[in-house]
KOLDORO-940200 format. One record per residue (C-alpha): residue in one letter; z, x, y. Coordinates in steps of 0.1 Angstrom, whole numbers, plus 5000, padded with zeros to 4 digits. Layout:
N
<resn->A, z->Z, x->X, y->Y>
...
***
This chain:
280
<resn->M, z->4303, x->1716, y->9554>
<resn->V, z->4333, x->1734, y->9539>
<resn->G, z->4350, x->1766, y->9552>
<resn->G, z->4334, x->1767, y->9586>
<resn->V, z->4323, x->1749, y->9618>
<resn->T, z->4288, x->1743, y->9632>
<resn->V, z->4283, x->1753, y->9669>
<resn->I, z->4248, x->1744, y->9683>
<resn->G, z->4234, x->1744, y->9648>
<resn->V, z->4250, x->1778, y->9638>
<resn->E, z->4277, x->1779, y->9611>
<resn->V, z->4306, x->1800, y->9622>
<resn->T, z->4333, x->1809, y->9597>
<resn->P, z->4367, x->1814, y->9614>
<resn->E, z->4384, x->1847, y->9610>
<resn->P, z->4415, x->1849, y->9588>
<resn->S, z->4447, x->1848, y->9607>
<resn->R, z->4463, x->1883, y->9613>
<resn->P, z->4500, x->1890, y->9611>
<resn->V, z->4516, x->1896, y->9645>
<resn->L, z->4528, x->1932, y->9646>
<resn->A, z->4562, x->1939, y->9662>
<resn->A, z->4560, x->1960, y->9693>
<resn->V, z->4569, x->1997, y->9686>
<resn->P, z->4595, x->2008, y->9711>
<resn->E, z->4583, x->2036, y->9734>
<resn->L, z->4600, x->2069, y->9728>
<resn->K, z->4619, x->2081, y->9759>
<resn->P, z->4616, x->2116, y->9772>
<resn->A, z->4646, x->2139, y->9775>
<resn->R, z->4641, x->2157, y->9808>
<resn->R, z->4675, x->2172, y->9812>
<resn->L, z->4695, x->2189, y->9784>
<resn->V, z->4730, x->2205, y->9783>
<resn->V, z->4745, x->2226, y->9755>
<resn->L, z->4783, x->2227, y->9753>
<resn->G, z->4807, x->2246, y->9730>
<resn->D, z->4815, x->2280, y->9716>
<resn->S, z->4796, x->2312, y->9706>
<resn->T, z->4772, x->2293, y->9684>
<resn->A, z->4762, x->2272, y->9714>
<resn->V, z->4758, x->2304, y->9734>
<resn->G, z->4733, x->2315, y->9708>
<resn->L, z->4751, x->2344, y->9691>
<resn->G, z->4732, x->2356, y->9660>
<resn->D, z->4698, x->2351, y->9676>
<resn->P, z->4692, x->2380, y->9700>
<resn->L, z->4662, x->2384, y->9723>
<resn->P, z->4641, x->2415, y->9726>
<resn->R, z->4650, x->2443, y->9750>
<resn->R, z->4686, x->2433, y->9752>
<resn->G, z->4676, x->2400, y->9768>
<resn->G, z->4707, x->2382, y->9757>
<resn->W, z->4709, x->2354, y->9732>
<resn->R, z->4685, x->2325, y->9726>
<resn->G, z->4699, x->2302, y->9699>
<resn->V, z->4698, x->2265, y->9693>
<resn->G, z->4697, x->2254, y->9730>
<resn->P, z->4664, x->2268, y->9741>
<resn->L, z->4648, x->2259, y->9708>
<resn->V, z->4658, x->2222, y->9713>
<resn->A, z->4648, x->2223, y->9749>
<resn->A, z->4613, x->2236, y->9739>
<resn->A, z->4610, x->2208, y->9712>
<resn->L, z->4619, x->2181, y->9737>
<resn->G, z->4597, x->2195, y->9765>
<resn->V, z->4627, x->2202, y->9788>
<resn->A, z->4617, x->2224, y->9818>
<resn->D, z->4637, x->2254, y->9828>
<resn->D, z->4654, x->2236, y->9857>
<resn->G, z->4664, x->2208, y->9833>
<resn->Y, z->4683, x->2230, y->9809>
<resn->L, z->4720, x->2239, y->9813>
<resn->N, z->4742, x->2259, y->9790>
<resn->P, z->4778, x->2264, y->9803>
<resn->S, z->4792, x->2273, y->9768>
<resn->F, z->4811, x->2305, y->9762>
<resn->T, z->4825, x->2324, y->9733>
<resn->G, z->4859, x->2314, y->9720>
<resn->A, z->4857, x->2280, y->9735>
<resn->R, z->4879, x->2253, y->9719>
<resn->M, z->4874, x->2215, y->9723>
<resn->R, z->4899, x->2214, y->9752>
<resn->C, z->4878, x->2242, y->9769>
<resn->V, z->4847, x->2220, y->9766>
<resn->L, z->4865, x->2191, y->9782>
<resn->T, z->4882, x->2209, y->9811>
<resn->E, z->4857, x->2238, y->9818>
<resn->Q, z->4823, x->2227, y->9806>
<resn->V, z->4821, x->2189, y->9810>
<resn->P, z->4823, x->2189, y->9848>
<resn->A, z->4791, x->2210, y->9850>
<resn->A, z->4775, x->2188, y->9825>
<resn->V, z->4784, x->2157, y->9844>
<resn->A, z->4769, x->2172, y->9876>
<resn->H, z->4737, x->2180, y->9856>
<resn->R, z->4733, x->2144, y->9846>
<resn->A, z->4716, x->2153, y->9814>
<resn->D, z->4698, x->2129, y->9791>
<resn->V, z->4711, x->2147, y->9761>
<resn->A, z->4742, x->2169, y->9754>
<resn->L, z->4746, x->2190, y->9723>
<resn->L, z->4782, x->2199, y->9713>
<resn->V, z->4792, x->2226, y->9689>
<resn->A, z->4830, x->2231, y->9692>
<resn->G, z->4861, x->2228, y->9670>
<resn->M, z->4858, x->2258, y->9646>
<resn->N, z->4878, x->2280, y->9670>
<resn->D, z->4906, x->2254, y->9669>
<resn->T, z->4909, x->2257, y->9632>
<resn->L, z->4920, x->2294, y->9635>
<resn->R, z->4947, x->2289, y->9660>
<resn->P, z->4984, x->2283, y->9652>
<resn->D, z->4986, x->2252, y->9675>
<resn->F, z->4958, x->2234, y->9657>
<resn->D, z->4962, x->2197, y->9663>
<resn->A, z->4935, x->2174, y->9648>
<resn->A, z->4947, x->2144, y->9668>
<resn->R, z->4944, x->2163, y->9701>
<resn->I, z->4909, x->2175, y->9692>
<resn->A, z->4899, x->2139, y->9685>
<resn->A, z->4913, x->2127, y->9718>
<resn->D, z->4895, x->2155, y->9737>
<resn->L, z->4862, x->2148, y->9719>
<resn->T, z->4866, x->2111, y->9728>
<resn->E, z->4871, x->2120, y->9764>
<resn->V, z->4841, x->2143, y->9764>
<resn->I, z->4819, x->2115, y->9751>
<resn->H, z->4833, x->2090, y->9776>
<resn->R, z->4827, x->2112, y->9806>
<resn->L, z->4792, x->2121, y->9796>
<resn->R, z->4783, x->2086, y->9786>
<resn->A, z->4792, x->2074, y->9820>
<resn->T, z->4763, x->2094, y->9834>
<resn->G, z->4739, x->2081, y->9808>
<resn->T, z->4741, x->2111, y->9785>
<resn->T, z->4736, x->2108, y->9748>
<resn->V, z->4761, x->2132, y->9732>
<resn->V, z->4754, x->2147, y->9697>
<resn->P, z->4784, x->2166, y->9682>
<resn->V, z->4785, x->2184, y->9649>
<resn->R, z->4808, x->2181, y->9619>
<resn->F, z->4813, x->2214, y->9601>
<resn->H, z->4804, x->2230, y->9568>
<resn->D, z->4831, x->2247, y->9547>
<resn->H, z->4829, x->2282, y->9562>
<resn->S, z->4849, x->2297, y->9534>
<resn->K, z->4817, x->2293, y->9513>
<resn->V, z->4799, x->2317, y->9536>
<resn->F, z->4826, x->2341, y->9548>
<resn->R, z->4843, x->2358, y->9518>
<resn->L, z->4881, x->2353, y->9519>
<resn->P, z->4910, x->2358, y->9494>
<resn->P, z->4916, x->2325, y->9475>
<resn->S, z->4947, x->2316, y->9495>
<resn->L, z->4930, x->2321, y->9528>
<resn->K, z->4900, x->2302, y->9515>
<resn->R, z->4921, x->2272, y->9507>
<resn->A, z->4938, x->2273, y->9540>
<resn->L, z->4906, x->2275, y->9560>
<resn->S, z->4890, x->2247, y->9539>
<resn->A, z->4920, x->2225, y->9545>
<resn->R, z->4918, x->2230, y->9582>
<resn->V, z->4881, x->2223, y->9584>
<resn->A, z->4886, x->2191, y->9564>
<resn->E, z->4912, x->2180, y->9589>
<resn->L, z->4888, x->2188, y->9618>
<resn->N, z->4860, x->2169, y->9602>
<resn->A, z->4882, x->2139, y->9595>
<resn->A, z->4891, x->2138, y->9632>
<resn->I, z->4854, x->2142, y->9642>
<resn->D, z->4843, x->2115, y->9617>
<resn->D, z->4868, x->2090, y->9632>
<resn->V, z->4856, x->2096, y->9668>
<resn->V, z->4819, x->2094, y->9658>
<resn->A, z->4824, x->2062, y->9639>
<resn->R, z->4844, x->2046, y->9667>
<resn->E, z->4821, x->2057, y->9695>
<resn->G, z->4788, x->2052, y->9676>
<resn->V, z->4772, x->2085, y->9685>
<resn->P, z->4748, x->2105, y->9663>
<resn->C, z->4764, x->2136, y->9646>
<resn->L, z->4749, x->2166, y->9629>
<resn->D, z->4766, x->2172, y->9595>
<resn->L, z->4763, x->2209, y->9589>
<resn->D, z->4776, x->2206, y->9554>
<resn->R, z->4745, x->2186, y->9545>
<resn->L, z->4721, x->2206, y->9565>
<resn->P, z->4695, x->2220, y->9540>
<resn->G, z->4700, x->2257, y->9535>
<resn->A, z->4734, x->2258, y->9553>
<resn->Y, z->4750, x->2279, y->9526>
<resn->E, z->4721, x->2304, y->9521>
<resn->L, z->4728, x->2339, y->9534>
<resn->A, z->4695, x->2340, y->9553>
<resn->S, z->4709, x->2313, y->9575>
<resn->W, z->4737, x->2336, y->9587>
<resn->S, z->4738, x->2367, y->9608>
<resn->V, z->4755, x->2399, y->9596>
<resn->D, z->4789, x->2387, y->9607>
<resn->R, z->4787, x->2355, y->9585>
<resn->L, z->4803, x->2337, y->9615>
<resn->H, z->4772, x->2328, y->9635>
<resn->P, z->4738, x->2315, y->9625>
<resn->S, z->4709, x->2339, y->9622>
<resn->E, z->4676, x->2330, y->9640>
<resn->L, z->4667, x->2309, y->9610>
<resn->G, z->4701, x->2293, y->9611>
<resn->H, z->4697, x->2284, y->9648>
<resn->R, z->4662, x->2270, y->9641>
<resn->M, z->4677, x->2248, y->9613>
<resn->L, z->4704, x->2236, y->9638>
<resn->A, z->4677, x->2228, y->9663>
<resn->A, z->4656, x->2209, y->9637>
<resn->G, z->4687, x->2189, y->9627>
<resn->F, z->4695, x->2180, y->9663>
<resn->T, z->4660, x->2170, y->9672>
<resn->G, z->4657, x->2149, y->9640>
<resn->L, z->4688, x->2129, y->9652>
<resn->L, z->4675, x->2126, y->9687>
<resn->A, z->4642, x->2113, y->9674>
<resn->G, z->4662, x->2087, y->9655>
<resn->A, z->4680, x->2078, y->9687>
<resn->G, z->4647, x->2071, y->9704>
<resn->F, z->4639, x->2104, y->9721>
<resn->A, z->4604, x->2119, y->9721>
<resn->V, z->4601, x->2153, y->9703>
<resn->P, z->4566, x->2165, y->9715>
<resn->E, z->4569, x->2199, y->9698>
<resn->P, z->4589, x->2198, y->9665>
<resn->V, z->4610, x->2229, y->9658>
<resn->S, z->4594, x->2255, y->9635>
<resn->L, z->4615, x->2272, y->9608>
<resn->T, z->4593, x->2302, y->9610>
<resn->C, z->4611, x->2330, y->9628>
<resn->S, z->4594, x->2344, y->9659>
<resn->G, z->4604, x->2357, y->9693>
<resn->G, z->4637, x->2370, y->9683>
<resn->V, z->4650, x->2404, y->9670>
<resn->E, z->4659, x->2413, y->9635>
<resn->P, z->4691, x->2433, y->9638>
<resn->S, z->4689, x->2468, y->9624>
<resn->A, z->4714, x->2484, y->9599>
<resn->A, z->4728, x->2504, y->9628>
<resn->G, z->4732, x->2472, y->9648>
<resn->H, z->4750, x->2456, y->9619>
<resn->A, z->4774, x->2485, y->9616>
<resn->G, z->4779, x->2486, y->9654>
<resn->W, z->4787, x->2450, y->9656>
<resn->L, z->4812, x->2452, y->9628>
<resn->V, z->4831, x->2481, y->9643>
<resn->L, z->4830, x->2470, y->9680>
<resn->K, z->4832, x->2432, y->9676>
<resn->G, z->4837, x->2420, y->9640>
<resn->I, z->4869, x->2439, y->9630>
<resn->P, z->4887, x->2433, y->9663>
<resn->W, z->4879, x->2396, y->9661>
<resn->L, z->4891, x->2393, y->9625>
<resn->W, z->4923, x->2411, y->9635>
<resn->R, z->4931, x->2388, y->9664>
<resn->R, z->4923, x->2356, y->9646>
<resn->G, z->4938, x->2368, y->9613>
<resn->R, z->4972, x->2373, y->9629>
<resn->E, z->4971, x->2338, y->9643>
<resn->F, z->4959, x->2322, y->9611>
<resn->L, z->4981, x->2340, y->9586>
<resn->P, z->5013, x->2320, y->9592>
<resn->Y, z->4994, x->2288, y->9583>
<resn->A, z->4978, x->2305, y->9553>
<resn->A, z->5013, x->2316, y->9542>
<resn->V, z->5024, x->2280, y->9540>
<resn->I, z->4994, x->2271, y->9519>
<resn->M, z->5002, x->2301, y->9496>
<resn->W, z->5039, x->2290, y->9493>
<resn->N, z->5030, x->2254, y->9486>
<resn->S, z->5006, x->2265, y->9459>
<resn->F, z->5033, x->2287, y->9443>
<resn->R, z->5058, x->2259, y->9443>
<resn->A, z->5033, x->2235, y->9427>
<resn->R, z->5030, x->2258, y->9398>
***
């Protein structure tokens, strides 16, 4: 007999061999989340109804990961620089013993006269080391060219773009050396569309925060974390600022902020202008 065997008078054809499938690694849950950084980390640009404060990227990521209220921590604050994150926010994050830390910081550094890319890199490295020691996966961002969103005179645009390039180079070096995931805002789909930005063009709108959250959770899924409820890009639960609100923000917050930061940034911009003039 060919192609089979006979067992008690019955011919049995053996089943073809099946390939052995590799075991699929089980996704790990993120039960504790901390958000570190500046005003974007705070959630500015995504207001809650009835003057309930800001929502932003943090709560959106927490909801996607299934993090309970007592597992979520956000010690970020407006104006924070990378050194602020290290000295004022990381201690709380270490005590929280988070599974995941999202970090949005560095843009405020680019607008200050004492900008130092090497120091930012050193501070970011220390942030990662301290959090990694408690088992936390840190996900920083590298930044988009904000001069493409916020309209500036050509000389100021060149100056800001040069600063952001220095900042990103420093972040890239740390990310490569430490082997951590990093969200590249320059490559985030829709990053340069106006709908992604609030009226001030400095902070993400609700849609922009949702895009950030989707980007973060995509990286976390790639790092082995479970994402039970993927982030929706359909806006809901927030507040669409009114025209009066736009004008009020511009008068009470926007212009004073631009005045303060502009005075600090202008000396550096003047150098860029002078070098451009000499190059001609």
